[in-house]
N, C-alpha and C positions, 0 to 999 in steps of 0.2 A: 465366412470371418476372416480367415487364414489371410485373407489380402487387407482385410483392415488390421489384423492384429500382428502386421508381420513388422520384422525387425531384422537389422544385418547381421543379429548373431545366428548362428546356426542353433535350431532344434533338434527335439527328438522327432521330428514327422512326418520326415520323408520328401517326398513329393506329394502324397496325398493319403486320403485314407486314416488310419488314427493310431496313435502309436506303435511303430512296427512288431509284428507278428509276426514276418516273412524273415527266413535267414535267405544268404547269399543267391541260393539256388531255388528259393518258394518254399523250402517248408517252413512248419509253424508247430515245429517241436519245442517243448517247454524251454530248452537249453536255449534258445533263441528267441525268447520272444518280447525281451528286453531289448532288442537289438534295433536300430535306425534301420528298417527296412525302406519296403516301400506301401506297407500300409496292408491290413488287414483284411480288408475291403476292397473291391475297385471302385474306390474313391475317384474322383476328380485328377486323372494324372497315375492313378494309385494303381498298382494290377499283384498280381499274387508270385511276381518274383520272374525270371527268364521265363517258366513254363509254369502249370499248374498239375504236375504229376506230385509235389508234395514229398521231394524226396529229399530222405537227411543231407544237410550240405554242409559245407564250412561256412564258419561265420567270417563277418568283417573283422577287421582289428585297427584300422584306423581312424582318427578321429576327424579328417577333413574329408573321408569320403562317404557323406551322407546325400541320401535322396534315394526318391524311390520312381515311380514313374510305370510307365503301360510300355511296351514292344511297338516301338515303331518300326526297327531296323529288325524285325525278325529275320531272319534268313533261312538256311533250311538245316541249320544244327539243334537238337534236340535238348540242349540246356543255354544259349544264348538266344531263342529267338522272342523272349520274349522281355521287357524290360523290369529294372528294378535293384533292389539291392542296397546297399547303404552309400555306395560309391555316387550314385549320380541315377538320373530318370530318364525313362524314353520319352515319351512325345508329352507327358505334358507334366515328366517329375520337374525334382531340381532338388538339390541339395545347397551343402555351404555352397557361397559364392566363390569361384575359384580366380585364381588371379587375371587372368586372360579378360575377365569382365571387367577390366580395369580397376584404378584404385577403392577401396573402400571408402564408400560415403558413411556422413553421421546417420546412426542408429534413430528410427521415427516410430514409434511403436503405435502412435493413435493416428497416422493416414489413413486416408480411406481409398489410397490410390492403388488399386491392381497392377501390378508388375508383370507382363506378359513372360517366358521363358523362352530365350531363345532355341528352336528345336536343334539346330547344331552345337547347341551346349550345352543341350541335354546330352544327345547323342554321344559328344566327347567324355561327359561324367561317366555314361554309361561302358563305354570305350575304355577307359581308365579304370573302371571296377574289375573289369572280366580278367584284361592283362594283370592288374595287380594279385588279383586272387586264386589265379588258376594252377599257381602252382603252391597252393599255402599247405603246408605240410599237416597240422589240426585239421582242418576241414579234410582232406585227404584221404586220412587215417580214418574219419568217421565215414564217409563215404567207403571207403575199404571193408570196414566193418560190418556196415548195413547191408552192403550189396556186394562182399566176396561170394556170392554165388554165380551172380551174373555178370561180374565184372568180366570184361573181352569178350561176351558173346559173339559179337560182333564180327571176329577179326580171325574166322573161320581156323580156330582152335591153334593159331599160331604160335610155334614151339617156343620163340623170342618173348611172346606174351607169356605163356606158361611160365616163365623161369623167372618172370620178373616179381618184385615183392608186390604187394597188393597197393603198397601207398603209392609205388611207381607207375602201376596199371591206371588207378583212378586218376592220375597228373595227367599221364599222357593221355587221356580219354579227355579229361578236360582242354588240352590243349588241339585235339584234333578235332573234338566241337567248334572251338572257339576257333583256328583255320577254316571249316565249313563256314562258317559265318562270316567270316571278313571277306575270304575270297567269293563268296556266293557275288552271282552275277549283277546282282542290284544293288549289292554292297561295298564290292572294290572301288567302286568311284567318288564312296564317302570315306571308306575308311584306307584307302593304302593311295592317296595322292599325296602329291610329292611334288618339287620344286617350285617355282614361282618367278613370275614374267621379270619379276626385279630382283634380282641377284641379291641388291646391296638395301640397306635400309640405313634409314639414321639413327640414332641413341633415343630419338623421344616417340619412334614410330610406336604403336599399339599393337600388338602383333596376337592378331585373335586366335591365333597357334599355336601359343605360347601353353607349353608345357612343362610338370614339375620338374624341380630337379635339376633342367637344364644348366648346367654355371655358369655364369659367365665367363667370357674368353675375349672379352674387351683388354688387351695389353696398354690402353693407353686412353684411361677412362677421363682423364681432364682432356683430353683433346674434343674440341667441340666445330672445328672450323670445317673447309673442305679439302681439305688435306686425308682425313680421315676418311678412310673405306670402312666401312664394316658390313660383313657377310653373315647372314640368319641363317648358321650351319641346319638349325631344329628344321627352319621350314625347307632347304635342300632336299633335306633326307626323307622330309615326309612325317605328319604326324606319327603312323604309326612307329616307327624307326627309331623318332623322338625320346616317346612314350615308353616305347620295348629298352633304350641303353638304357634311362635315366630310372628304369625298373631295374636291370642287371646292376647299375653298381648300387642300389639302392634296398634289395632286398636279398641280401645272400643268400639265403636258404633257398632259394627258388631259381637260382641262377641255371641248373639244367632245361627248367621249363622255358625259360627265354630261349637256348638255344635252340629246343625243339620248334619252339613258335620263329624263330628266323628261318630254319629250314624247311617248314611245312608254307608259311607264308611265298619264301620263293619258288616254292614247285606247285602250288596251286594259284598262284597268282595268275590273272589273265595275263599272257606272255607279249599279247600285241599294245599292251598301253602301261602294266605295272610290274615289268619283267626289272630284274635286277632289285630287289629288294633286301638280299644278303649282304648287297656289296655296298645300298647306302647306308645299313646299320654297319657295316667295317666302317666306313669313312668316316663316319660319325664318331665310332666307336675310338678311332685313332684322335681324332682332332682333339675329342675330351682327352685322353690318354696323355696326348703330348702338353695338353695344359695341366691338368692334375700334378705331373712328372716336376714341371716346373715350379709349381706352387708346392708341392710335399720339398721338393730340395731348397724351397725359399729361392729362386732365381729371380733375380730382375733385371731387367735392362737399361744400364748407365745412361747409353746415350742412343739414341732412337735412329735408326736408321731409314730412309725414306726409300720404299720400293717401287719405281716408278711416277705415279704423280702424287704420290702420299703412302703413309700406311699402310699396312691392310692388316686387319684385325680380324677375329670373329667375335660375335656375340650371339649367343644361345639365348640372350633376354632371361635370365634369372627371374624367379619372381621374388617380391621384393617380402613376402610374409612366410617365407620358407624359416628364417631365420632371422631374432634379433641382433643387433649390434654385439650386443657382448658375447652371446654365443658365434655369432662370426671370428673375431678377434681372439676369444677363448680366453681363460683363466691367465695364464701367461704372456697373450698376445700371442699363440702360435696355434689358434683353432682353425685356420685356415687352414692351414700346413697338414693339422691331423686331419680334418676331413677330405682334405686332396689326398695323403696318404691312402684313404679308408675306398675312396673312389677308385685310383688308382689298381689298386688290391684286386677288387671285381669286377673289373674292366678286364685285366687281366687274367683271371679265371673267365670270364666270358669268352674269350678269344681262343684258350685253352678249351672247352667244350667244341668251340663251331671245328678247333682243328682236328677233335677227334674224331668228329661226324666227318670230315673231310672238305667242309668251305673253305676256310683258311689252308695256304700249303705249312704245312708240318716243317720239312728240311729244303724241300726243291726250293729254288727261289732267293738262296743268297743271305742279304742280309734284311730282304722282306720278306722272307716268313718269318715262322711264328720260332722257330730255333735262330735265326738268323737276331730278332731282336731282342730275344733273351739274351744271347754274347754279346749284341752291343751294349747292355745293359751291366752285364757283368764286366765285358772290360771297361764299362764308364766306372764300374765300381772301382773295381781295380787300380787305377789309373787315380784316383779322387785317394785308394786309400795312400797308393805309396806317396803321394803329394803330401799328404799327412804326417810321414813316421816319424817320429823321435823331432816332434817341433812344439812348441810354446807358441808361438803364432796364430792368432786366434781365428785366422783367412783360412791355414791351413787346417788348423782344428775341425772348425765347418766343414772342408770337404773330409777330412773322416766321418763326421758323422753322416754326409751325403751318403757316402759307400754304405754303410751300415741300412741306409732307408733302402738304395737297389737292392741290396744283399738280400733285406727281408723281403722286396717284391718278387723276387726272383724265387726264393726259397717257398714262398707262399703257393706260389703259381704252380713250381713244379708236379709236387701229387695228382692234382689235376691234370696237368697233363699224359701222366702214362697210360699207356694202355691198358686198362681192365677189364675189356672185354672183346671177344673175337673178333677182329674184322675193324675194329676200330683203327684211326689214322693219327694217334697220339705219339708223341717221342719214343723213340726207344731208349732203353734202358744205361746205356753205355753211352748217349751222350750227355742225358741225364749226370750221371757218375763224372762226367769231364768239369762240366756246369756245377757240381759240385765241390771237385778240386779246387777248380778255381778259386771259389769263394773263401774254401777251406784255409788254403793257402797265403790268402792276400787279404780278405776282411777278416772274420772271424776268427778262424780255427787257432789254435793252440802257435800254432807257424806265423800267423799273421800279428802278433802280438795284441791281439784285441784285450781289454781291461773291461769288463762289465762294470756298470755303474752300481751295480747289485753286489759284485763279488762281498760276501762276508768279512766284514772289519773294511776295506780298503775303498769299498765301494760308497761314493757320497748318499746314494739310495739304498745301501744294504736293508736287507729286512733280517738278516742274522747276523750275529757276532759270530768273530773267530776264536772260538772258547764258549765257556760255560760261565754264568757269573757266580762269584761266592756266597750261593746264600746258605742262611743258617739252617741247617739240616734238623729235623723235630728230633722228639726225644726215641733216642734208640735207633738213628739212621747214620747214627757218625761214622762207625765203623765201614758201613757199606759206601758212604760217602769217601774214605778214607782208601778203599779196596779200588773204587771206581778210577780215582785219582790216577793210582800208581800204573794203572791198566791203559789212562790216559797217556800217560807220560812216557809208556814203551808205543805209543801205536801214534803218536803226534808226528808228524812230519813238518809242522809251524810253515812252511813256506808255500804250498801247494793250494793255490786259488781254489774254488768250488768246481765238478765239472760241468756243473750245467747251473749258473745261477740266475740266469735271463730267459725271456722267450726264443730272444734270438736262437741263442746256443740252442736250448732245446729242441727249435725249430729244425738246427744244422740236423742235429741227431736223428730228429724222427725221420726226416726224407731220407737221410743215408742209409737207415734202418727200414725204411719203407722200399729204398731199391733193391736191396739186397737179399728181401725179405718176400716183396710184395704180400705182404698177410696185414691185413686190418679191419676193423669191425664197422669202421666207418663206412657207410655207405654211399655219403654224396660224393667221392671219389669215382666212383661205378656206376653211378644213378644213369639212367640213359632211355629218358622217358621217349624222346624221341624216334626209338623203336618201335612204340606201338601206334606211330602213325602210319597211316595205309593210303594208298591210289587205286584206282579200279587197274586190274590187269587188261591186257589188251588182250581180246576175246579172239579164242581160236575155231568159234563156233562150232564145238563139242559139244557146249553144255549152253543149258538156258542161265546157271544161275553165274551171279557174279562173282567172279574172283578181285579178293583183296592181296595186293604186295604190300613189303613194307615202303617207304620212300625213300631214296635216295638222291643224294645229292648227286646232279648232271655235268653241272656248269663247269665253267675255267676255276680251278682254284685261284682265291684271292691272294692279295699279297699284302702286305702291312707298311704302309709307309708312314713313318713314326714323323721325321724331322720335314718333310717334303710338303707339299702343297704354298699355294700362292700365298698363305698365311706363316709359311715357317715354323711351324705346329709345334716343335718344340727346341727350345734353344738351351737349354740346362744338358742334355745328353749330349752334344756336338761338341759345346765345352770340354765334356770331363773327358771325352773321347780326344781330344789334342791334348797331347801331354806335358807343351811347353803351355797350353792355354793363351792360344797366341789372339782371341776375340776379347779386345779390353773393352768392348760396348758391353759384356754379359758379365756379371757376378754372379755367383753358387756361397750362399751365405745361412747356409744351416744350423740355427741355434743351439735345437733340441732335440731329442730322440724320447720327449717326454709324451704320453699317449700313443706311443709306436710301439714301444719297447718296454717290457714290464718284468718285476722280479718273479722266481719260481718258487713256490713251497707248496711241496709234496706232505699232505697232512697225513693221509693214509697209505701209510707204505705197505707192500706186502710183504713179509718174511721170507727172505729168500735162504736155500741152503747154504750151510758156510756161516750164516751171523754169530756174533759172539752176542750176541745179547744177553740179558740177563735172563737168567731161567724164569724169574715171577715175574715178570716184564714180559714174557713171552708167552707165559700161561693164562695172565690177564687178556693178551689180546687175541688168544684162541679162543677165550671162552667168552671175550664180545664178539665175537665172529660168529660163532656156534648158535648164541642166543639170538643172533642178527642175518639171516641168508642172505640180503641184501648187500650187506657189508663184506661178506666171504664171496659173495659173487662179484665185488667190484674190485675186491684186490687180488681175486683170482683169474677174471677173465678180461679185469682191459688190462691193456699193456700200457708199457708209457708212450708210445703211440698214440693210442686210441687215447689216452687220457689229454694229451696234447691237441689231437683234434676235437675233442670235447672243449679243452678250452678255450680255444680259438675258436670254436663258433658262439661260444657265449660272450665273448667279448668283443665279438662282431655284431651280436644279437643288440646288447647293451650300447653298443655306439651307434647302429645305425636306428632303432628303433625309440634313442632316448626322449622322454618330454622334450619337447620344445613350446617356447612364447616369440610369435612373432613381436616384432615392434608396433603392429596397430594391435597387440594385447590377443592375439586366436592362440590358443594351445592345442597341441596335437599331441597325442601320443600320452600313457601313463604310464605309471608303475606298473601297474594292473596286466597290462597289455605287454609291456616287458618280460612280464613273468609269463603270459602265455607262450609267447615265442620263445624265451630259454627251454620252455617243458617240451616243446613241438623236437624241437634237438632229438627227443629220447625216439622218433621216429627214423632216425638218421642211423640206427645202429643195428647190425643182423646179431643174432645170436651164433651160438658155437651149431645148433642144430636148426634145423626147419622149424620149430618152435615160435611163433611172433610173441606166447605169452611171455619167454623168458629174454628174448634180446634186447631188451633194454635194462634188464634187473639190476639193480644196486646204483642207477645212473643218478641218482638225489645226491649220492655220496661225491660223486664228482661234480656236481653243480654245486656243492655245497663248497669243497674244494677249492673250485676257481674263486667262487662270491668271496670266503675266508681273507684268500691270499690277494686279494685284489684290494679287501678294507683294511687287512694290517700295513698297506704301503698308502693308502691314502695319502694326501695332505693334510699334517698336522693341524686340528683346530686349536684358533691360537697363536697360529703363527704369522699371521698378519699378510700369508702369501697365499693366494688362489690357487683353486685346484688347474691342474696344466690340463686335462681331459675328464669328458664326464665320467670315465673309468676310475678316475682319480678322489671323486667326489663322493664322501662319507655318506650323506645323505641320501642322495639316489642309490647307493649300492643296497642300502640298509633297508631303502622302502620297497626294491624289490625282492630280496630275501624274505623282507615282510608279506610280500604281496603272496612270493610262492609257498611260504607258508599257509597261509589260507586256502591253496591251490589244492596243495594233498597234503593235507592236514596228519595224514596218515604216515608219510612217509620222510618229509620235510625235517617236521621238528625230531625226530629220534636221529635221522642224520647230523642233525646241527648239536643234538648233544653230547653224540659219539664223539663228533669234529672238535668242542671246546672242552671237552674231556681230557682227549688225547694232546690236543696244545699244551692242555695244564702241565699234565703229567710231563710231555715230552719237548718240549717246545719252549714253554713260558723261560728258563734260564738262558736259553740262547738269542732269542727275539733282542731286537736292539727296542729301548724303551720306547721311541715312537712307535715303533709296532705295538709294542704291549698294550699303549694305552691306546690306539685305536680299536684295536679287539674290546679292552674295556669298555667305551664310549660305545661301541657298536653292541655291545652284552644289554648293556643299560637302556637302549632306545629299543631292541628289541623286547626284552621282557618290558617296559613300559606299553609299549601297543600291544602285549599279550596278555596285557591282566597277572602278571609276574607269574608265570606256569613258568616254574622250572624244578628238576627232582630234588626232593628237602633234603636226600643223601649226599646229593652235592655239595650244598649248602654247608652242611656237617661236614663235611670230607675236606671242607677250604677254610673251616674255624681254626683249626691250629698253627696255619701256617701264618693267618691274621696274629695271634697272640703271641707269636714270638718278638720280643723288645727288639731283635736287630730285623733293619730293614730287609727285606726279600724280593725279589720278582712274583714270586705268586701272589705276597702280600700286597705287592703297590698294584696290582690287576684287580684284585677282590676291592677293594679300595676305591678304584677310580672306577670299577663298575657300578658300585653303591653309591659313590657321592655324586657321581653323573644322576644315576637315578634322583637322587635325591633334588637334584636342579631342576628337576624335568616337570616335580611334582610341586604344586604349590604349596604344600605343607612340608615339603623339607622331608628330612630324615624319618619323619614321622610316619609318610605313609610306606615307607620303605618297610621300618619293623611292623607295622601292622600288617599291610598286605602282603608282603615281599619275602619277610625271613623267617623259617622256623620257629616257632615257641621254644624261649630257655636260649637260642642261641649266643653264643659271645661275640659274635659278630660284630652286634651293636655297641655291645662295651669298647671291643679293639678299632673299632674305625670309626664311629661317632661321637660315645660317650668319652672319648678321654681326648677330644680335643672342648669340654666344656670349660666353663669360665663361670665363676664367681665374685659378684659385686660386692659381697663382704668385706672384702678389704679393702676397699676406696677410702682412701684419706678424706679427712673434713673437706682438707683445700679442694679435692682432685670435686668429691659431689659439689663443692661453691660452684666451681666453675662448670660443670656440667650443665647444673642448673641455671647459671647466668647464660648460658649459650644456647641450651635445646627450650628450657621453659620459660626464661623472660624474653628471650629474643634480645639480649642486649646489645648496648649500642656497639659496633665494633671497636670504634676510637678510645672509648673507654677501657675496655677489652683491653685494648694494647697498650695502654698506660699502667692497666692492673699488672700485665704480664711481667712488664719488664720494673715493679716498681720494688722497693725494699721493702714493702708491707708484705707481698707477698713470700721474699725468701724470709723474713722473721715468722709469719703463720706455719710455712712450710717447714721450715727447722733444717733445709739443707742446707751443707756446707760443700763446696769443692776440696776435693781431695785429689792433687796431681802429683803423682811421679814422676818427676820432670827424667829418670831416668832411663824409661822404660818406652822403647817404640811404643807408636800411634797412640800415646797418652790422650790425644785430643781426640780419639775415639772412644774414649772411657764413659760408656753411660752418665757418670758423676756429672761428668762435664757439659753435658746437654740437660740438666734435669729439669730448666722450664720449658724447651724444646719439647723435652719425651711429656710434661707434665699437659701442656696444651694441645698435643697431637691429641694423646688420650682420650682430654676431655671432647675434643672434635670428634672424632670418630666414634661416640662412646655410641651410639647405635648400633655400630657394626656390633657391638660387644655384648650388647643385650637382646641383639635379633639373635645371635648364636648361642646365648643361654637360654632365650625361649624356644628355641629348635631343640637344642640336646634337652631339655627336662620334657617337651612333649614327646622325643625318642624315648624318654627315658620312661616316660609314664605309659607308654604304647607297650613297649617291650615287657613292663612290667606284668599288664593289665592281659597281655596276649598270654604269658606264660600262667598265670593267676588261672586262665580258662583253660589253660591246659593240663591243670593241676600241678603244677611248681611251686611251692609254698616254699624253698628252698636259699630263693634267691635276697639279697641283700635288703633289709627296709629302708630304703633313703627314700624320702620325700623330695621331690622338685616341682616348686611352684611356678608355673610360669605367668609373665605378666602380660596383660590383657593387651592386646595388638588391633588397631585401628585397620578398620578391612580396606579403607582407604591409602591408609599408608606404605609409600614406596620407601624402602631405606637408602636407595640406591641413588636415586632422584634425590632426598632430603640431602645426602652427604655430598651429591655435586651442588648445589645451588650452596650449602654451609662454605663450602671449599672458597667457592668464588669471594663470597660475601667474608669473609674471617681470614682472608689471607692476610692481610697486615698484622695481624695477630701470632701469625705462624712465623713471618719476618723477621718483625720485632722481636719474637722469644732467641730466636736463632741468631739475630745480632747482637742482642744480650750475654747470650753465654758466649759467644765468638769474643766481645770485649772482655768478658770476665776472665777469660781463658787467656788470653795477649798479654793481661794487664799481669799476670801473676807468674809467666813462663819465664823461664831463662834462655837468653838467646834469640838471634832471631826465628818469628813463624813464619810461614809462608800463607799471605792471606788466601788463597784459592786453594789450600787443603782445607784450611781449616772450616770454611765454607761447606767443603765439599763432604767433610763429616759432618757437618753439624746437618748440613738434607738428608745423608743416609741414616743420621738419628733418626729423624720424621719417618724416611721409610721403612728403620727399623719398626718402629712403634705400630705403623699400617701394617706392614706383616704378622705381625703378631696377634693382630686381631684377626685376622682374614684366615680362613683354612687355605692348606696349601692346594687343595684340590679345586675349590673358587675360584679357576681363572676368570671368569666373567668380572666377578666384582675385585679381583685384585688389578684385571689389564685393565677396567674402566678406571680404578682409582687413579691409577700412575698415571694414564692418559690424563686426567681433570689435573693431577700434581702439575705435571710437565705444562701444558698448556697456557695454565695459571701462574708459571713460572716459579713458584713455591719450589721446586728441585729440577736439577739439571738433569738431560741426558746420561753426563756420565757419572752423576749421583745414582740414577739406575741403575745402570749397568754394573756400579763400585759393589751395590745394595744387592743384587741378584746373586753377586761371587763371591760373598760373606764378609761383607764391611771391607776386607783389606784389613782385619783388625787382628783376626785368629785364623793360625795355620789349620786348629782342626775345627772350622766353622763349618758346618754342614749345608750344603748347597743344595736350592731344593730344585728337583731332575726339570724343572719347567724354565731354569733358569735361563736358558739359549732364548725362550720365548719372549721372556721380560728385555732383556737385550736388543732384540732386534724393532719391539717397540719403541725402545730407545732410539735406535740408530734410524727408524723411519721417523720420531718427532725431529731429529737434528735434521735429520735431511732435509723437510717439508719447512722445518723454521730458513734455513739458508735459504733455498727459493725463492720462498715469500719474501725475503729482504732481496733477493736478486732483482726481485720483480715490482716492489717498492721503490728501488732506488732507480729504476728506469723509467718511475711515474713521479718524482722527487723533485720537487720545484723551489727545492730550498726550504731551510727551516721546518724538516721534518713533513710540508703540507705535498701530499700524494694526490693528483688530479689524473683522471682519466681525458685525453685530448684526442679530440678524433685528427688525427693524421696521418691520411690516408694516402700513400703515395709520399710522404715527405720522408721515408726512410728507408726508401728504395736502394739508396747506395751502400745503405749497411750491409756488413755480409752478416749472413743470417749465419753461417758456422762459426764465427767468431764468438757471436752471442752465445750461440748451441754450448759452444766448448766454455765461456766463462761457467753459466749454469752448471755445467759438467765438475767445471773445479770447484764451486764454493761448495755442492754436492759431496764432495770427495774430501775438504778440509772438514767439512763438518763428523764425515762418517767415520774415515778412516782412525783416527786418534782412539775413537771407542772400540773400533773390531778391533786393533793393535793391543791395546790393554786387553781386552774382556780374552784375548787369543793368550798374549803370558803369562795373564793368572789365571787361566784354566790350564795351562799347561804346568803351571807351577803347585796349581794344588794336585794336579795329577801326579807331579812326583812325587808329593809326601807320602802318598799310600806305598805299599810295600806286600806284596803279593808274587808268589811265584808259580803257584798250580793255578788258581782261577782268578776270574777278570772280577775284582770287587765293584761291588754295583754303583758306589760314587764315582769310581773310575771309570768307568761307563755313561756313565750319566754327562761326565766332561768332556770323551770322546765324541760320543755322539752328537752331542749338543753343538761341539765347535763344526760340522763337518754342516748340520742343520743350519747355523748362526749363520757359516762362509755363503750357503745357497740362499740363503733368505734376502742377507744383506745385498747381492747381487741381483736379483730379482727388483729389489728398492730402489737400489742405485738405475738398473735398468728401465727401470717403469717410471720412475718419477725423474730423472735428469737428463736420462737420452733422446734427445728428440728427433724427428725422423731424419734429420740430416744424419745424424753418427749412426752408428756401429758399435757394436762390442770391442772391434779393434781400437776405438777412442776411448772405451771403459778402460782397456785393458792398459794402453798408455799412459792412462791416467795414475792406474794404481801402480805401476813401474816407476812414476816419476815421484811416488811417493813410501816408496819403497815397503809397498804394500802388493805385491803381485805374488805369484804362486810360489816362484821357486824362494821370495826374501821369506814370505811366511811359512814354511816349511825348513827353512834353517832355524828361524829361530824356534823352531817345534822340539826339532831335533836337540838343540843346543843345550836342552833343560837337561839336568841331569838328575837321574832316576837310581834307585837301587831293584827295584822288583825287575824280574824278570816278565810280567803283565803288563807293566806302566811303561818298561821298552818299547814293548812289541806295540800297544795301543798309539805309543806319539810316532810309530813310525807309519803304521795306520792314518793315522792323522795327517801327516805330512804328506804321504802320497795321495791323499785325499787332495788336500789344499792347493796340491799343484796341478791335480788335473781339472779340479774347479774354475782357477783363476790361472 
């Protein structure tokens, strides 16, 4: 029946038998009984795994390696002599189809045709499973725990084996057994095949040996003529080599096992037919590294150079279903760059391990040694950094970013290149120190004038403010705060940047410390599973027992050719190595470091001697550590270097194991599997003693610290700017943290509570508004998905901060979290009051009930308008006539009283009484829905308090209106706005005419209409909660789309109506302005497109004119589009900048930062960054670069220097305001 019900969608059956009961190695333990394995019984193609000894082995984790099957190719190994497992079957098995079986065909669940499985394909699936899983930490730890007494019995009590960690021993045994299988006399011809009679293939060839992850290296993808030679590097290297290299750069925690496999196969492969396996792996690695360096540095060939008869390119036939188009390009268009950076990082790590084994030359060989390779990259980074020094040209800045990418790659591999064990052939500490000095003095260090994007205050992406917010203290805390202020003033140097604001600076510091002390608990740097590989010793004839000796590489050490080959495999590094960049056919234009460098936030800092921390705070921290030994273990036993390696490994796992969906709709990985891999990192740390039980104690706090530090720097929700990388995706990180909570319920929740508590007390006044909101959004997501489980005492401790009438950072955090929880529930605040908050808490009053509205104050005229719009659905034309009639004036009894000598009199609400009346009537469902939600929350709050025995609450009665379950307030409003658009426009025009007729002097019509549009927005904003971003953004977008309000009016309203200097500006103002700018750019580009097809008279047609415009300069057309977009966006940006700086200057603070001033300063930086993305993504065509955008901004006096000067020209009295303006100006110069 499996054939009759077959489908192209992979299922849980594997190759045969029932739903998988065997794990990867054939065990049938309860933990693995739900895995997709080879089947519980030996059915058709099914087996019991690799053998039938039912030993506990590690489980699979990738979703694209299903299958089962019997063991056709079983050889001499005791673990790999059968077939099965999740990755694919043996003789009769088969899992999900791979890309090398051709394009995915339409599914047919009712076909009676039974398709046979190609035995070679099934064999390759089995090989893929074995290679991908042999170094899995979680599975190896299970093996080590269950077989610790017997592990290594066949190694004659090898002293090296006895010194190994049990996990490494298990991995070494896996590698050893796999080598025996692969190199057996019968299997070598199948698994170690390499080369091909025809080294060149066409782009359309269907490669049967197509392997996963081998990225496309065709540098001229559009060329399809006879002048292009395509080399299939994967086929030349061989199937196993290609698979091993792809796993090396795709599974970062298993790199030592792949180095060991390279050694084992090279030594044990039949010399007559399959010698040189390590050489083929290294050659393919260098080809991939050259390609990935070019992609990571965003190097492109401007004019293709012919080589012989044509362009020689490299093609490794990347699978089309690995990533979808959106994931390849990434949120900000640099997805390929980020992927290439991580591949290059892990390929260098693989080469470092081969160097320590002795396969690759460490220092001998000049430029082609491993040291020579790193020195070449360091020189390229130095040249790029010098070329970009003190330059405002975007091309030069791109070289500066390229230098930091190279520096990050070098620093990342240096810890893995050191001699961690006796007998290893890694790099000496003195040459590593020399490399560090080069990078420190020229690229990253303080001597290099490196400025981090995450520097507090000045960094465009900063997580922390440069100072603390002037939060309103609780009762009894005033004196303490003042005392702390005095201490801060005495110790404040004001001008020094944070010593370690981002991961690149942290990496440099960590490597320096490692070189000087050579001490770390991170075991991956020294793990050497290749030492467990043995071979038969030469028999002396004195004993009948077989003696085993460790495998050693005896061949000639290999050289690393990065820039050679017929394909000229790397073009970016030679270009940067040339000080004058003479090759004008190559361009390096690295646009961003997003997804490569991240901000650093240490949540659990240990108390060091000499700290001047407050005694009470110190006592609280000590008490917390005493009650939680794991926290004490983390703060005391994990050094700064250990924490960095832990965080770096977590980031690697998050990147490499992220869930993906292909263009064909196939999904790979999920958040649960990512959580499993993150927790497997706990097996990479060793304890201070030999006890394995304490080796990773407290690691959960490091995991939480890393994830929360990434969450607070995520792309803000509602900004209109997509995430730059998976590590900046709020939902992805939140889901992983949720799965970790489920995976380790006894450890992770406690760490989360202590982390949030510590951030609330110590970090909240120092966090930027965006970071604070991100933390609140995450907490709401987490609690919503964990049944609102949170300690009651924390809500009670947070409540007084929200009861203060003055805004403060802690109140904002709690309000964001509670309002976000309300938006995630269909019942809104009622669910939060009933399920989340403790009985009788004042948080319901402070957060939800202060927004309550009453319909009792509605006038009869307004009630009549509401009835005519929403109940009787009166015709818009009759409504328009009524709204401008004298009848309405008489019934409403309004008189216009204008004071002509007062500035901004046209913004007086009385001028726009018709407009405001019509707006309130049209948007009445918002008011009604808010009142209903508040009433339900009030009712749930009182009911819960009564059930808890609290009868002292006010006896107020709120009656919630009945609501139709099918009613969608937002959708109804969107329809009503389009229908009653003439009514609003008529009201605005009528009020404007009335003002114009009575005003003295000349009236600016544009300003008058702008004031009318702002009055519409003011009424809408008063009806929507400032925390309900979804509603306000949707309504604003609808109003602009229907041309009821302009983009400039939206920006004006967001920044306080331009009427009152003391106007309260929403913390979300910059998101509103960015929405306005996006709308303005879109409209401008639409007009350009329309003009290109306009035949006159407003008639636009799509004409098939293929070839007719070949003479038209595409660059000129692209420049025209960019010019129109700039004309639409720049005026709004300049107004917003000037207005925000002016509002910032009106505050006056000398000690701490006013919270409103922080909203304005950080908003300017976020707005500038978002606008640059909008212009580059919407207006820049492929023929233009950021340099064109920079020149366009300069032509409109909107470049970084001019905008910074405008900020500095604003006069202000407060010391903090002056500092903020200087910080903003510095950030603007850096951004533009």
